[in-house]
One Martini backbone bead per residue (centre of mass of N, CA, C, O) as a GRO file, in nm:
protein
  160
    1UNK     BB    1  -1.235   2.625   0.816
    2UNK     BB    2  -1.206   2.298   0.901
    3UNK     BB    3  -1.018   2.040   0.726
    4UNK     BB    4  -1.025   1.712   0.790
    5UNK     BB    5  -0.917   1.567   0.531
    6UNK     BB    6  -0.650   1.721   0.503
    7UNK     BB    7  -0.534   1.625   0.766
    8UNK     BB    8  -0.542   1.323   0.700
    9UNK     BB    9  -0.361   1.335   0.451
   10UNK     BB   10  -0.111   1.438   0.601
   11UNK     BB   11  -0.092   1.213   0.802
   12UNK     BB   12  -0.075   0.975   0.604
   13UNK     BB   13   0.185   1.070   0.467
   14UNK     BB   14   0.362   1.081   0.719
   15UNK     BB   15   0.322   0.790   0.802
   16UNK     BB   16   0.417   0.650   0.542
   17UNK     BB   17   0.700   0.777   0.542
   18UNK     BB   18   0.792   0.670   0.818
   19UNK     BB   19   0.756   0.374   0.746
   20UNK     BB   20   0.942   0.373   0.494
   21UNK     BB   21   1.195   0.486   0.673
   22UNK     BB   22   1.180   0.298   0.954
   23UNK     BB   23   1.056   0.421   1.233
   24UNK     BB   24   0.897   0.129   1.311
   25UNK     BB   25   1.142  -0.023   1.350
   26UNK     BB   26   1.240  -0.192   1.627
   27UNK     BB   27   1.028  -0.196   1.833
   28UNK     BB   28   0.897  -0.251   2.116
   29UNK     BB   29   0.725  -0.559   2.057
   30UNK     BB   30   0.793  -0.654   1.794
   31UNK     BB   31   0.613  -0.947   1.697
   32UNK     BB   32   0.429  -0.939   1.933
   33UNK     BB   33   0.169  -1.003   2.101
   34UNK     BB   34  -0.108  -0.880   2.205
   35UNK     BB   35  -0.238  -0.760   2.517
   36UNK     BB   36  -0.591  -0.805   2.559
   37UNK     BB   37  -0.666  -0.896   2.853
   38UNK     BB   38  -0.603  -0.597   3.014
   39UNK     BB   39  -0.807  -0.425   2.862
   40UNK     BB   40  -1.055  -0.210   2.981
   41UNK     BB   41  -1.180  -0.134   2.680
   42UNK     BB   42  -1.250  -0.429   2.654
   43UNK     BB   43  -1.490  -0.625   2.616
   44UNK     BB   44  -1.561  -0.926   2.742
   45UNK     BB   45  -1.646  -1.072   2.473
   46UNK     BB   46  -1.370  -0.998   2.336
   47UNK     BB   47  -1.174  -1.131   2.530
   48UNK     BB   48  -1.260  -1.416   2.468
   49UNK     BB   49  -1.201  -1.410   2.166
   50UNK     BB   50  -0.901  -1.331   2.192
   51UNK     BB   51  -0.822  -1.580   2.357
   52UNK     BB   52  -0.888  -1.790   2.143
   53UNK     BB   53  -0.701  -1.682   1.926
   54UNK     BB   54  -0.440  -1.698   2.091
   55UNK     BB   55  -0.448  -2.009   2.155
   56UNK     BB   56  -0.458  -2.048   1.813
   57UNK     BB   57  -0.267  -1.853   1.663
   58UNK     BB   58  -0.445  -1.588   1.614
   59UNK     BB   59  -0.635  -1.329   1.445
   60UNK     BB   60  -0.805  -1.090   1.365
   61UNK     BB   61  -0.921  -1.015   1.061
   62UNK     BB   62  -0.819  -0.716   1.044
   63UNK     BB   63  -0.523  -0.787   1.092
   64UNK     BB   64  -0.484  -0.975   0.851
   65UNK     BB   65  -0.566  -0.763   0.643
   66UNK     BB   66  -0.341  -0.562   0.711
   67UNK     BB   67  -0.108  -0.745   0.629
   68UNK     BB   68  -0.196  -0.787   0.339
   69UNK     BB   69  -0.195  -0.490   0.256
   70UNK     BB   70   0.103  -0.438   0.306
   71UNK     BB   71   0.206  -0.645   0.102
   72UNK     BB   72   0.048  -0.538  -0.146
   73UNK     BB   73   0.177  -0.259  -0.146
   74UNK     BB   74   0.466  -0.351  -0.196
   75UNK     BB   75   0.404  -0.496  -0.465
   76UNK     BB   76   0.302  -0.252  -0.616
   77UNK     BB   77   0.558  -0.083  -0.599
   78UNK     BB   78   0.738  -0.292  -0.740
   79UNK     BB   79   0.577  -0.298  -1.006
   80UNK     BB   80   0.615  -0.003  -1.075
   81UNK     BB   81   0.923   0.000  -1.079
   82UNK     BB   82   0.956  -0.215  -1.301
   83UNK     BB   83   0.797  -0.067  -1.523
   84UNK     BB   84   0.967   0.192  -1.522
   85UNK     BB   85   1.235   0.058  -1.590
   86UNK     BB   86   1.152  -0.070  -1.857
   87UNK     BB   87   1.060   0.189  -1.993
   88UNK     BB   88   1.330   0.337  -1.976
   89UNK     BB   89   1.483   0.127  -2.145
   90UNK     BB   90   1.312   0.161  -2.401
   91UNK     BB   91   1.378   0.461  -2.440
   92UNK     BB   92   1.682   0.422  -2.461
   93UNK     BB   93   1.674   0.238  -2.708
   94UNK     BB   94   1.549   0.452  -2.899
   95UNK     BB   95   1.816   0.635  -2.887
   96UNK     BB   96   2.018   0.402  -3.013
   97UNK     BB   97   1.884   0.387  -3.265
   98UNK     BB   98   1.804   0.442  -3.556
   99UNK     BB   99   1.608   0.681  -3.701
  100UNK     BB  100   1.421   0.469  -3.858
  101UNK     BB  101   1.337   0.325  -3.559
  102UNK     BB  102   1.257   0.523  -3.331
  103UNK     BB  103   0.946   0.547  -3.353
  104UNK     BB  104   0.885   0.248  -3.297
  105UNK     BB  105   1.019   0.234  -3.016
  106UNK     BB  106   0.852   0.455  -2.885
  107UNK     BB  107   0.578   0.319  -2.931
  108UNK     BB  108   0.643   0.064  -2.772
  109UNK     BB  109   0.687   0.209  -2.502
  110UNK     BB  110   0.409   0.343  -2.488
  111UNK     BB  111   0.241   0.079  -2.501
  112UNK     BB  112   0.361  -0.053  -2.256
  113UNK     BB  113   0.282   0.164  -2.045
  114UNK     BB  114  -0.024   0.149  -2.094
  115UNK     BB  115  -0.055  -0.151  -2.019
  116UNK     BB  116   0.065  -0.132  -1.733
  117UNK     BB  117  -0.139   0.072  -1.622
  118UNK     BB  118  -0.386  -0.108  -1.653
  119UNK     BB  119  -0.289  -0.331  -1.466
  120UNK     BB  120  -0.242  -0.151  -1.217
  121UNK     BB  121  -0.532  -0.041  -1.192
  122UNK     BB  122  -0.655  -0.318  -1.123
  123UNK     BB  123  -0.488  -0.366  -0.866
  124UNK     BB  124  -0.578  -0.107  -0.721
  125UNK     BB  125  -0.878  -0.166  -0.717
  126UNK     BB  126  -0.852  -0.419  -0.542
  127UNK     BB  127  -0.706  -0.290  -0.308
  128UNK     BB  128  -0.924  -0.068  -0.243
  129UNK     BB  129  -1.140  -0.275  -0.175
  130UNK     BB  130  -0.985  -0.387   0.073
  131UNK     BB  131  -0.979  -0.121   0.227
  132UNK     BB  132  -1.276  -0.096   0.272
  133UNK     BB  133  -1.307  -0.357   0.433
  134UNK     BB  134  -1.109  -0.287   0.655
  135UNK     BB  135  -1.238  -0.015   0.751
  136UNK     BB  136  -1.500  -0.157   0.845
  137UNK     BB  137  -1.363  -0.380   1.046
  138UNK     BB  138  -1.222  -0.184   1.200
  139UNK     BB  139  -1.198  -0.054   1.487
  140UNK     BB  140  -1.231   0.185   1.681
  141UNK     BB  141  -0.916   0.371   1.678
  142UNK     BB  142  -0.825   0.262   1.412
  143UNK     BB  143  -0.643   0.317   1.159
  144UNK     BB  144  -0.701   0.400   0.851
  145UNK     BB  145  -0.676   0.320   0.524
  146UNK     BB  146  -0.546   0.426   0.245
  147UNK     BB  147  -0.560   0.489  -0.062
  148UNK     BB  148  -0.443   0.405  -0.374
  149UNK     BB  149  -0.237   0.623  -0.580
  150UNK     BB  150  -0.097   0.571  -0.869
  151UNK     BB  151  -0.013   0.857  -0.978
  152UNK     BB  152   0.121   0.952  -0.718
  153UNK     BB  153   0.332   0.725  -0.704
  154UNK     BB  154   0.469   0.778  -0.970
  155UNK     BB  155   0.551   1.068  -0.901
  156UNK     BB  156   0.717   0.996  -0.653
  157UNK     BB  157   0.921   0.809  -0.807
  158UNK     BB  158   1.002   1.053  -1.006
  159UNK     BB  159   1.011   1.327  -0.827
  160UNK     BB  160   0.735   1.521  -0.855
   0.00000   0.00000   0.00000
């Protein structure tokens, strides 16, 4: 039996990796407004709405939400990298101190990492809530955004 969700997961991972690797950078038309006036698949009432948005240098809400999600995703990844780097530094510090202090330093690093994970989980929860909203508002045919999986991202950054 064909597992549709598994196929989407693989597609989403491949798409995210290609985007992260820059395969979609500098494509023809990048940064230019979409020409929605001539699309025969767009209903007339939406063409009028798109025209008004275009004349006022605006975009549909779902497009703006998508841009925000992309920026928020980058910020999340940066925050994870920063926390991991600080945690690694704290663990390295624990190895450099005298043996009588080592356990306290290790516990401090462990407590720091646990606190950072809780903060990141709250940010991811907020992000994923925005993903739900985006996916509901995006029109049919537009790729849906995947949820952010904090633990999978941490493992990916660790090279696991």
